C-alpha positions in Angstrom: -0.1 0.2 0.0 1.4 3.6 -0.8 0.8 7.0 0.4 -1.6 9.0 -1.5 -0.3 11.1 -4.4 -1.6 13.8 -6.1 -3.4 11.7 -8.7 -5.1 9.6 -6.0 -6.5 13.0 -4.5 -7.9 13.7 -7.9 -9.5 10.6 -8.3 -11.0 11.1 -4.7 -12.6 14.4 -5.8 -14.1 12.8 -9.0 -15.4 10.2 -6.8 -16.9 12.4 -4.3 -18.4 14.2 -7.0 -19.8 11.1 -9.0 -21.5 9.8 -5.4 -22.2 13.1 -4.1 -24.5 14.1 -7.2 -26.1 10.5 -7.0 -28.2 11.4 -4.3 -29.9 14.3 -6.5 -30.0 11.7 -9.5 -31.5 8.6 -7.0 -34.4 11.4 -6.1 -35.3 12.0 -9.7 -35.1 8.5 -10.7 -37.6 7.4 -8.0 -40.2 9.7 -9.7 -40.1 7.0 -12.9 -38.8 3.8 -11.2 -39.3 1.8 -8.0 -36.0 1.4 -5.9 -34.7 -2.1 -6.7 -35.5 -1.6 -10.3 -33.2 1.8 -10.1 -30.7 -0.2 -8.7 -30.9 -2.9 -11.1 -30.7 -0.5 -14.0 -27.5 1.4 -13.0 -25.9 -1.8 -12.3 -26.6 -3.4 -15.8 -25.6 0.2 -17.5 -22.2 0.4 -15.2 -21.5 -3.2 -16.4 -22.1 -2.4 -19.8 -19.6 1.0 -19.4 -17.1 -1.1 -17.8 -16.8 -4.2 -20.1 -16.4 -1.8 -22.9 -13.9 -0.1 -21.5 -12.1 -3.7 -20.4 -12.4 -4.9 -24.1 -10.9 -1.4 -25.4 -8.3 -2.0 -22.9 -7.5 -5.8 -24.2 -8.4 -7.3 -20.6 -11.1 -10.3 -20.0 -12.8 -11.5 -17.4 -11.4 -14.5 -15.5 -12.5 -18.2 -15.8 -11.8 -19.5 -12.5 -14.6 -19.9 -10.6 -13.3 -18.8 -7.4 -13.1 -15.2 -8.6 -17.0 -15.3 -9.8 -17.7 -15.9 -6.0 -15.9 -13.3 -4.9 -17.1 -10.9 -7.3 -20.6 -12.3 -5.9 -19.5 -11.0 -2.5 -18.4 -8.1 -3.4 -21.4 -7.0 -5.3 -23.5 -8.0 -2.7 -21.8 -6.0 0.1 -20.8 -3.3 -1.9 -23.5 -2.8 -4.6 -27.0 -4.7 -3.9 -27.1 -4.1 -0.2 -25.8 -0.5 0.2 -27.6 0.6 -3.0 -30.8 -0.8 -2.1 -31.0 0.6 1.4 -30.1 3.9 0.6 -32.5 4.2 -2.4 -35.6 3.0 -0.2 -34.2 5.1 2.7 -34.5 8.2 0.4 -38.3 7.5 0.1 -38.5 8.4 3.9 -35.7 10.8 4.7 -34.1 13.5 3.1 -31.2 13.3 1.3 -29.2 15.8 3.7 -29.7 13.3 6.4 -28.8 10.7 4.2 -25.4 12.3 3.9 -25.0 12.9 7.2 -25.5 9.3 8.3 -23.1 8.2 5.8 -20.4 10.3 7.2 -20.2 7.6 9.9 -18.6 5.4 7.3 -15.2 6.2 8.4 -15.6 5.5 11.7 -16.6 1.8 10.9 -14.0 1.5 8.3 -11.0 2.7 10.6 -12.2 -0.2 13.2 -12.5 -2.8 10.9 -9.3 -1.8 9.1 -7.4 -1.9 12.4 -8.2 -5.6 12.4 -7.9 -6.6 9.0 -5.6 -4.5 7.2 -2.1 -4.0 8.9 -1.3 -0.3 7.4 -5.0 1.1 8.4 -4.3 0.4 12.4 -6.0 2.6 14.8 -4.3 5.3 16.3 -5.5 7.8 18.5 -4.2 10.7 15.7 -6.6 8.8 13.3 -8.9 8.3 15.9 -9.3 12.5 16.5 -9.4 12.9 12.8 -12.4 10.7 12.2 -14.3 12.5 15.1 -13.2 16.0 13.8 -14.4 15.3 10.4 -17.8 13.9 11.2 -18.3 17.0 13.5 -17.1 19.4 10.4 -19.8 17.5 8.1 -22.4 18.0 11.2 -21.5 21.5 11.3 -21.5 22.1 7.4 -24.9 20.3 6.8 -26.7 22.4 9.9 -28.7 21.1 12.6 -31.7 20.9 10.5 -30.4 17.4 9.3 -30.7 16.2 13.0 -34.3 17.0 12.8 -36.4 13.8 13.1 -33.7 11.4 13.9 -35.6 8.6 15.6 -39.1 8.4 15.7 -41.1 7.2 12.7 -37.9 7.6 10.1 -36.0 5.4 12.3 -35.9 2.5 10.4 -34.6 4.3 7.2 -31.8 6.0 9.3 -30.9 2.5 10.5 -31.0 1.6 6.7 -28.3 4.6 5.7 -26.0 3.3 8.8 -26.3 -0.5 7.9 -25.3 0.9 4.0 -22.2 2.2 5.8 -21.5 -0.8 7.7 -21.8 -2.3 4.1 -19.6 0.0 2.4 -17.0 -0.6 5.0 -16.7 -4.5 4.9 -16.7 -4.0 1.2 -13.7 -1.7 1.2 -11.7 -4.1 3.6 -12.6 -7.3 1.9 -11.7 -5.7 -1.6 -8.1 -4.7 0.2 -7.5 -8.4 1.0 -8.0 -9.9 -2.7 -5.4 -11.4 -4.5 -3.8 -9.5 -7.0 -6.3 -8.4 -10.0 -6.6 -5.6 -12.6 -9.0 -3.2 -11.2 -11.3 -2.6 -14.3 -11.7 -6.5 -14.4 -12.5 -6.8 -10.6 -15.2 -3.8 -11.2 -16.6 -5.2 -14.3 -17.1 -8.8 -12.6 -18.6 -7.6 -9.8 -21.4 -5.0 -11.3 -22.0 -7.7 -14.1 -22.8 -10.7 -11.5 -24.7 -8.1 -9.4 -27.1 -7.5 -12.2 -27.7 -11.0 -12.7 -28.2 -11.6 -8.8 -31.0 -8.8 -8.7 -32.9 -9.0 -11.5 -35.3 -11.8 -10.5 -35.8 -10.0 -7.3 -36.5 -6.7 -9.0 -38.7 -8.4 -11.3 -40.7 -10.4 -8.8 -41.2 -7.7 -6.2 -41.7 -4.8 -8.7 -42.5 -5.5 -12.0 -46.3 -4.3 -10.9 -45.0 -0.8 -10.5 -43.3 -0.1 -13.7 -44.8 2.8 -15.7 -43.5 4.4 -18.7 -40.4 6.8 -17.3 -40.2 10.4 -17.9 -37.3 11.6 -19.9 -35.8 13.1 -16.6 -36.2 10.0 -14.7 -35.0 7.8 -17.6 -32.0 10.3 -18.4 -31.0 10.3 -14.4 -31.1 6.5 -14.3 -28.8 6.1 -17.4 -26.5 8.9 -15.5 -26.4 6.5 -12.4 -25.7 3.5 -14.1 -22.7 5.1 -16.3 -21.2 7.6 -14.0 -22.3 7.1 -10.3 -21.8 3.4 -10.8 -19.6 2.2 -13.5 -16.9 4.6 -13.6 -17.1 5.5 -10.1 -16.8 1.6 -9.1 -13.7 1.4 -11.2 -12.2 4.4 -9.6 -13.4 2.9 -6.3 -11.5 -0.2 -6.5 -8.4 1.6 -7.9 -8.2 3.7 -4.9 -8.5 0.8 -2.5 -6.0 -1.0 -4.0 -3.3 1.5 -4.2 -3.9 3.4 -0.9 -6.3 1.2 1.3 -9.7 1.4 2.9 -9.5 4.3 5.4 -8.1 6.8 2.8 -11.2 6.0 0.6 -13.7 6.4 3.5 -13.0 10.0 4.1 -15.1 10.5 0.6 -17.8 10.9 3.0 -16.4 14.0 4.2 -15.2 15.5 1.2 -18.8 15.0 -0.5 -20.1 17.6 1.9 -17.8 20.2 1.5 -17.7 20.2 -2.2 -21.7 20.4 -2.2 -21.0 23.5 0.0 -18.3 24.9 -2.4 -20.7 24.3 -5.2 -23.7 26.4 -3.8 -21.7 29.3 -2.8 -19.6 29.7 -6.2 -22.3 28.4 -8.6 -25.4 28.9 -7.3 -24.9 32.4 -5.2 -25.7 30.9 -1.9 -24.9 32.8 1.2 -22.2 31.1 3.3 -22.0 31.3 7.0 -19.1 31.7 9.5 -20.1 28.4 10.9 -20.3 26.7 7.5 -16.8 27.7 7.0 -15.4 26.3 10.3 -17.3 23.0 9.5 -15.0 23.0 6.3 -12.0 23.6 8.2 -12.9 21.0 10.8 -13.0 18.7 7.8 -9.9 19.5 6.4 -8.1 19.2 9.6 -9.8 15.5 10.3 -8.7 14.9 6.8 -5.3 15.5 7.6 -4.8 13.4 10.8 -6.4 10.4 9.5 -3.4 10.4 6.8 -0.4 8.3 7.9 3.2 10.8 8.9 5.4 8.6 6.3 4.7 6.5 3.4 3.5 2.9 4.1 6.5 0.5 3.7 5.3 -1.8 1.0 3.3 -1.6 -2.1 -0.3 -3.3 -2.3 0.5 -6.2 -5.8 -1.7 -5.0 -8.5 -1.9 -5.9 -12.4 -2.5 -2.6 -14.1 -0.7 -3.6 -17.5 
């Protein structure tokens, strides 16, 4: 595993944009499709997108059955479970509240990495960084996101927390995979995820299918190409290079990007407390990073 380089920070920001925009796309897609159908379409479109890229690069999917079992586990804990939980939860709670709860992911990732990834051991410095980062997200999003915590929406909130645990488990498991090209593992996991989910979406939601609106269809296809296909490729690349804990800070960067975009492009007013939240996030991110580069690199076939 290597220390993050400038290219990794660029990829992390691109992934933050892809996943951060996904909350809005999901809200638009829900106007035309039921939750599981949205997940199934985005997995299928993402798999096709990556298959074309993989073929263009001259790679092939593995034939060994062991890899397909790994792909099945990866897509279950990294796509099917969290995508379904978050998409359903957004029918019950606001996207801002979902975003706040997703910021709990670095905490669960840090704990799991401590036990299963040698280079990501838990230290007091990193713990302080995670707590600072979460505090910054809370300040940035504002107290309104805390309104309604518990009560009738408790199940939806627990669903989002469950999604963060699922993402964290997937990140740690990915780091422990045998060496493989990242475009191959991304394509394989999305492809088998499409097949696994299809009978459930057909059986449970076919009665709710209606002719989609243009906006709903465009949002769902964008979810598939950008927020699922290309994002999954970047996701596996970052974990294989820099480890699960580095990737988990994306849940701090997404609210920061949303804040900056609102101020710069939409002319939204910025309060002093929001700038304080941004500084807390940056300080938290800095503390979670190692002081010195790791002593070894993760073996990866990216030729």
